[in-house]
C-alpha positions as CSV (number, residue, x, y, z in Angstrom):
1,X,-56.6,29.4,37.7
2,X,-53.1,28.8,36.6
3,X,-51.3,25.7,37.8
4,X,-48.2,26.0,39.9
5,X,-44.9,25.1,38.2
6,X,-44.0,21.5,39.3
7,X,-40.4,22.7,40.0
8,X,-41.6,25.5,42.3
9,X,-43.9,23.0,44.1
10,X,-41.0,20.6,44.7
11,X,-38.8,23.4,46.0
12,X,-41.6,24.5,48.4
13,X,-42.0,21.0,49.8
14,X,-38.3,20.7,50.2
15,X,-38.2,24.0,52.2
16,X,-41.0,22.7,54.5
17,X,-39.1,19.5,55.1
18,X,-35.9,21.3,55.9
19,X,-37.8,23.7,58.2
20,X,-39.4,20.8,60.1
21,X,-36.0,19.3,60.8
22,X,-34.9,22.6,62.3
23,X,-37.8,22.7,64.8
24,X,-37.1,21.6,68.4
25,X,-38.3,18.1,69.3
26,X,-41.4,17.6,71.4
27,X,-40.6,17.6,75.1
28,X,-42.3,14.2,75.2
29,X,-39.5,12.6,73.2
30,X,-36.5,14.7,74.3
31,X,-34.5,12.4,76.6
32,X,-33.9,13.8,80.1
33,X,-30.1,13.2,80.0
34,X,-29.6,14.5,83.5
35,X,-31.6,11.6,85.0
36,X,-29.0,9.2,83.8
37,X,-25.8,11.2,83.8
38,X,-25.0,13.5,86.7
39,X,-22.7,15.6,84.6
40,X,-25.7,16.7,82.6
41,X,-27.5,18.1,85.6
42,X,-27.5,21.9,85.5
43,X,-29.1,22.7,88.9
44,X,-29.8,21.1,92.3
45,X,-33.3,19.9,91.3
46,X,-31.8,17.9,88.4
47,X,-29.1,16.5,90.6
48,X,-31.7,15.5,93.2
49,X,-33.8,13.7,90.5
50,X,-30.6,12.0,89.2
51,X,-29.8,10.6,92.6
52,X,-33.4,9.4,93.0
53,X,-33.3,7.5,89.7
54,X,-29.9,6.1,90.5
55,X,-31.1,4.8,93.8
56,X,-34.1,3.1,92.2
57,X,-32.1,0.9,89.9
58,X,-34.7,1.4,87.1
59,X,-33.1,1.3,83.7
60,X,-33.2,4.1,81.1
61,X,-35.1,2.0,78.7
62,X,-37.8,1.3,81.3
63,X,-38.1,4.8,82.6
64,X,-37.7,7.0,79.4
65,X,-41.1,6.2,77.8
66,X,-43.0,6.8,81.1
67,X,-41.6,10.3,81.9
68,X,-44.3,12.2,80.0
69,X,-46.8,10.6,82.4
70,X,-44.9,11.6,85.5
71,X,-45.0,15.3,85.3
72,X,-44.0,17.3,87.1
73,X,-41.1,15.0,87.7
74,X,-40.0,16.5,91.0
75,X,-43.5,15.7,92.4
76,X,-44.3,12.4,90.8
77,X,-41.1,10.6,90.0
78,X,-39.7,10.0,93.5
79,X,-42.9,8.5,94.8
80,X,-43.5,6.3,91.7
81,X,-39.9,4.9,91.9
82,X,-40.2,4.3,95.7
83,X,-43.5,2.4,95.3
84,X,-42.1,0.3,92.5
85,X,-39.0,-0.6,94.5
86,X,-40.9,-1.4,97.7
87,X,-43.6,-3.4,95.9
88,X,-41.5,-5.2,93.4
89,X,-44.0,-4.2,90.7
90,X,-42.9,-2.8,87.3
91,X,-42.7,0.9,87.2
92,X,-45.1,0.9,84.2
93,X,-47.7,-0.8,86.4
94,X,-47.3,1.8,89.2
95,X,-47.7,4.7,86.6
96,X,-50.8,3.0,85.2
97,X,-52.3,2.7,88.7
98,X,-51.5,6.3,89.4
99,X,-53.4,7.4,86.3
100,X,-56.5,5.3,87.2
101,X,-56.6,5.6,91.0
102,X,-55.5,9.2,91.2
103,X,-54.1,9.2,94.8
104,X,-50.8,7.7,95.9
105,X,-52.4,6.0,98.9
106,X,-54.7,4.1,96.6
107,X,-51.6,3.1,94.5
108,X,-49.9,1.9,97.6
109,X,-52.9,-0.2,98.6
110,X,-53.2,-1.7,95.1
111,X,-49.5,-2.7,95.0
112,X,-49.4,-4.0,98.5
113,X,-47.1,-1.4,100.0
114,X,-47.9,-0.9,103.7
115,X,-47.8,2.6,105.2
116,X,-45.3,1.2,107.7
117,X,-42.5,1.6,105.2
118,X,-43.0,5.3,105.2
119,X,-42.6,5.6,109.0
120,X,-39.5,3.5,109.6
121,X,-37.3,5.6,111.9
122,X,-39.8,8.4,111.9
123,X,-40.5,9.7,115.5
124,X,-43.5,11.5,116.9
125,X,-41.4,14.4,117.9
126,X,-40.5,15.2,114.3
127,X,-42.1,18.5,113.2
128,X,-44.2,19.1,110.1
129,X,-44.3,18.1,107.4
130,X,-44.1,14.7,109.2
131,X,-46.0,15.2,112.5
132,X,-49.6,15.2,111.3
133,X,-49.0,12.1,109.2
134,X,-47.3,10.3,112.1
135,X,-50.3,11.0,114.4
136,X,-52.7,9.8,111.6
137,X,-50.6,6.6,111.3
138,X,-50.5,5.9,115.0
139,X,-54.1,6.8,115.8
140,X,-56.1,5.2,113.0
141,X,-56.5,1.6,111.9
142,X,-56.9,2.8,108.3
143,X,-54.9,6.0,108.1
144,X,-55.3,8.4,105.3
145,X,-52.6,10.5,103.8
146,X,-52.4,13.3,101.3
147,X,-50.2,13.0,98.2
148,X,-47.9,15.7,99.7
149,X,-47.6,13.8,103.0
150,X,-46.6,10.7,101.2
151,X,-44.1,12.5,99.0
152,X,-42.4,14.1,102.0
153,X,-42.1,10.8,103.8
154,X,-40.8,9.1,100.7
155,X,-38.1,11.8,100.3
156,X,-37.1,11.5,103.9
157,X,-36.8,7.7,103.5
158,X,-34.8,7.9,100.3
159,X,-32.5,10.7,101.7
160,X,-31.8,8.5,104.8
161,X,-31.1,5.4,102.8
162,X,-28.9,7.0,100.2
163,X,-26.9,9.4,102.4
164,X,-26.6,7.2,105.4
165,X,-27.3,10.2,107.7
166,X,-29.5,9.5,110.8
167,X,-33.1,10.4,110.1
168,X,-33.2,12.8,113.0
169,X,-30.2,14.7,111.6
170,X,-31.9,15.1,108.2
171,X,-35.1,16.4,109.9
172,X,-33.0,18.9,111.9
173,X,-31.3,20.0,108.7
174,X,-34.7,20.5,107.0
175,X,-35.8,22.9,109.7
176,X,-32.8,25.0,108.8
177,X,-33.5,24.9,105.1
178,X,-31.5,21.8,104.1
179,X,-34.3,19.7,102.8
180,X,-34.1,16.0,101.9
181,X,-34.1,17.2,98.3
182,X,-30.9,19.1,99.0
183,X,-29.4,16.2,100.8
184,X,-30.0,14.1,97.7
185,X,-28.8,16.8,95.3
186,X,-25.5,17.1,97.2
187,X,-24.9,13.4,97.5
188,X,-22.3,11.8,95.3
189,X,-21.8,8.0,95.3
190,X,-18.2,7.1,96.0
191,X,-16.4,6.1,92.8
192,X,-15.1,2.5,92.3
193,X,-11.5,3.8,92.3
194,X,-12.0,5.6,95.6
195,X,-13.6,2.7,97.3
196,X,-10.9,0.3,96.0
197,X,-8.0,2.6,97.1
198,X,-8.0,1.6,100.8
199,X,-8.1,-2.1,100.0
200,X,-5.3,-1.7,97.5
201,X,-3.1,0.1,100.0
202,X,-3.8,-2.5,102.7
203,X,-2.8,-5.3,100.2
204,X,0.4,-3.7,99.1
205,X,1.7,-2.1,102.4
206,X,4.0,-4.5,104.3
207,X,2.7,-5.5,107.8
208,X,4.7,-4.5,110.9
209,X,5.7,-8.2,111.3
210,X,7.1,-8.2,107.7
211,X,9.0,-5.0,108.4
212,X,10.5,-6.5,111.5
213,X,11.4,-9.7,109.8
214,X,13.1,-7.8,107.0
215,X,15.2,-5.8,109.4
216,X,16.1,-8.9,111.3
217,X,17.1,-10.7,108.1
218,X,19.2,-7.7,107.0
219,X,21.2,-7.8,110.2
220,X,22.0,-11.5,109.7
221,X,23.0,-10.9,106.2
222,X,25.9,-8.7,107.3
């Protein structure tokens, strides 16, 4: 068998190397830019997830390596961030428990998060997806909840905390199609400039007494 020309072999390897650089990166290592920059969000689901991350206070460096373990993000990420925030545990610990314990209720128990935090402001008259969970919570000493029930309650709590809307109003909106996810997707935190504007105006505008004093002084000056 004839040996391949070394130059041809080198060119072949070079072609493979260049081709590898042209391939798309694995989704495991591609950063989810929209989670950390709202302007990168292309749809309501991405805006919703951005708001959830912003509310959590978790840094990009802490969150980025854990994202492959939290898929699908819209299902797993809000609950993981909520439990980490309520328990004071590192997010990595919560993710590790989720993998080993399988159910969110078990993760809550392991991290010391009481079911009561899910039901703050929740009323028995609220319809599904909250009613069955509320009855379970009120009627049993050791209530059990599905992952989906916990997720729905978490989203309700986050939407209430972030938007400042009364919980009853959010629930009414959900019955008309405006879910907590949509509330969070539409929410925009007030900018620093906007929040500072009223203060700046109040500091620079002369008070009524100052105006009166100025007019009075002007009369005397004549």
